[in-house]
N, C-alpha and C positions, 0 to 999 in steps of 0.2 A: 495450450497451457503447459508449462514445464512441470516435470514431476514434483519438484520441491514446492512449486506454487500450488499444485493440487493437494499436496500433503498439508500445507498451511491452511488452505481453504477448508479442507475436511476437518482439520483440528478445530477451527473456529466454529464451523457449523455444528460439530458434535458438542463442543463446550456449551453452546447456547441451547440446543435442542434437548440435551440431556440434563440441563439445569445443574451444571457442575459448579456454579458459584463464580469463582475467579478464573479467568483465562488471560494469559499474557501473550502479546504478539510483539516481537522485536525484529529489527532489521535496519540496515544502513539507510541513510537518506536516499530517496529515489528508487528504492527497490519495490515500490508498489504497495506499501502497507495500507494506506488509506483506500486505494482502489480495491484491495483485497477485502477490507472491512466492509465497504459498500456492497461488494459483490456477495459477500457472505450474508449480509442483512437482506439484500434483494432476493436471495434464495428462499426467504421466508415469506415472500410476497403472497398475499392471499391466505396466509395462516395467521393464527392469533398471536401476533408478536408486536409489542410496543417498544419503541426505541427512543432513548435520549442520547444525543450525540454531542459530547462536550469537546469542542475543537480548540478551546482556549483554556489550558490547564492552570494558567497563572491567576487563579481566583482564591479568595479566602473562603473559609468554610461556609459562611452564610450565603455568599454569592453563588457558590457551587450548588448548594441545596436549592436555592431559588431557581437557578438555571435548569436543574434536573426536573423540578416540579413543572416549570413552564414548558419545557420540551416534551414532557409527557402529556401536556395539554391541560394542566391544572393552573388555577390562579392561587398563588400562595395566600393562605388566610392570615398569616402572620410573618414577621421577619425574625422571629426568635428561632433558635436552633431546635429546641424541644418541640415547638409548635409545628415546624416544617417536617421534622422527623415523624411526628405523630400523624400528620396529614399524609405523608408518603406511605407509612405503614398501613393505614386504613385503605388507601387506594390500591396498594399491592395485594392486600388480602381480598379485596373485591375482585381484582383481576384474576387472582389465583382461583377463586370460586368459578370464574368464567372460563377456566382452563387457558388463560392467556399467559404467555411468557413475556417478562419485562426485562429489558436489557439497557444498561448504561455503558456507553462506549466512551472512553477518554483517550483522545489522540494526543500525541506529543507528551505522553505521561511521564517522560524522564524529567519534565519541568515541574512536576507537582511538588509542592512543599511537603516537608516531613509531617506537618500538622494535618494537611489535607489527606495525605496517604493514610494516616491513622484513622481519620474520619471515614474514609472510603472502606477501610477494613471493617469498621464497626457497622457499615451498612449491610454486610453479609450476616449480621446477627438478626436481620429481619427475615424470619423463616417460620415455617410451620414445624410440626414434630418430625416431618419427613422430607420437606422440600425447601430449597432456597427460594425466597420470594423474588429476589433480585439477582440477575446475572450481570456480572461486571467484566468488561473487557478493557484491559490496559494496553495501549499500543504506543510504542516509542522506539527510539534508537537504542543501540546496544548499551548505552549508559543506563538505561532503565534496569537491565539485568544487574548491573553493578550496584545500582541504588537499592535494589531489592535484596541484595546480599548483605546490606548493612545491618548490624546487630539491632539497631533501634526499630527495624521493621520485620524482625524475625517472625512475629506472629502472623503478619500479613503474608510473608513468603510461604509459610507453612499451609496457608489456605489456598494457594494457587494450585488448581487441579491440572491445568494444561499449559504447557509452554509451546508456543508456535513461533516459527521463525521464517522470515523471507531471506533469500540469499541472492548474491550477485550471480550472473550467468557465467557459465564456462565459455570457452572460445567457440566450441561447436554449438552451444545453445544460443550464443550471440548471433552466429550465422543463421541459425534456424529462425530466430526471433525476427531478424531483419527480412528474411525471405518471406515469412508469413505475413508481416505487415505489408510488404509490397504485393503479395498475392491478393490480399484482401482489397488493396487499392486498385487492382486490375492489371498488374504487371505480370506477363507470362515469361519474362526473361530477366536476367540479372542487370540491375543498374549499378552494381558495385563489383569491382574486381575482388578477387580473393584477398589480395594484399590490402585493399582498402578495408575490407571487413576485419582482417586481422588487426589492423591499426585501430579501427573503431573499438575493438574489444580491449586492446591495451590501453587506449586513452580513456575509455569509459570505466575500466576495471569491472566490466560486466554489469554496470548499474543501468537498468532500463531507461531511466529518465535522461541520463547523459547520452546513452545510445541514440535515443530519439533526437536529442539536440544536435549531435554530430551528424546524423543522417540528414536531418532537415536542412541544416546549413550547407552541407556538402552538396545536396541536390540543387540548392539555389545557386551555388557557385558553378556547378556543372551546366546548369541551364543558362546562366549568363555567359559562360565561356563557349556555349554551344558544342560541348564535347559529347561523345556517344556513351561514355561510362564514367562513373565516379572512380577516380584513381586514388592510390595511396597518397600521391602528391597533394591532391585536393584535400583529402582528410587531414593530412599533416598540417597544411596551412590553416584549416579551420580549427584544429586542435590548438595550434599556437595562438590564434586569435582569442580562443576561449580560455587560454592559459592552462591547458591541460598537459600534464607531463606524460610523454610516451617513450617507449624504448625504441631505438632505431632498428630497422630491419632492411633486408635486401629487397629490391623491387624486381618484379618480373612481369610478364604479360599474361599470366594466368587469369582466367575468368571463371565464374560459376557456370555450371551447365556445360553443354557441348560447345559453346562459343561460336556457333554457326549463324547466329542471328544478329544482324546489324540494326542499330537503332540510334536515336538521338533524343535528347531531352528537349523536345519542341512543345508546341502548344497542346499536343495530344497527351504528352506525358507529364505536364506540369502538375496535374492533380496528384501525382505520386508523392509530392512533397507533403501533402496533407496527411499522409499515412503516419507521419512521425510528430504531429503537433498536438497529439492527444495524450491523455494520462497513460503512464506506463502500465502495460498489462491489460488495457481495456480491450484490445483485439487479440491478445495472445491466447488464442484457443483454436 
């Protein structure tokens, strides 16, 4: 796991366990926010934590409250706003007495309406004299930070205790990320030339999801062409097919490692392609 990923994960875990109320997670598309959220929540496995995960933020207030109640395992007793809030408050107090932490996670939160953002802010009013009854995590693209800077949600922004961010990988981190994925898949040598990895970084801008896509497609091309190593030429062709913009660079014959092992992408190695068809960050550790 990359240092900035560990920091974001620790930030999320602390925000939830310390009952900080509002935590915000932002990052570009494909940098592993959802995977990080699920990993943070899974770290509480076996502990007293209940979670409602809202993956569709384009809801009105009533639909949102109904979804939260349902995901917490309740059957809404009414469809009125006041009724559902009262039911939620009673349930949260009961869980608090049982020393249970309750978390609402909203993914793609940059798409929340202004009205719903205000209602979510008001949910943090559900508290005891010393503790927040509900922990709220808003996750979204960088536009979420811009939205939370708007004067109309100033009160919400002031309640945010922690700001966590995922970041794109640097060039060296991209190299390490690909190498780790291949190691987990069983490769003890490099399937990519250094120039190919450099190009993967430039084309992907260090975004894990795009890195995975480029690597998987490049491995398929190398397998079909029966070549021993994914070259920059292969990556360049794949990037063009995927309509990714890259900066040109000089090609050479350098490879990762000592370069003394010969190999081919044959039936023994075709399982390496599976190393890049999973969620970004899932095996980045």
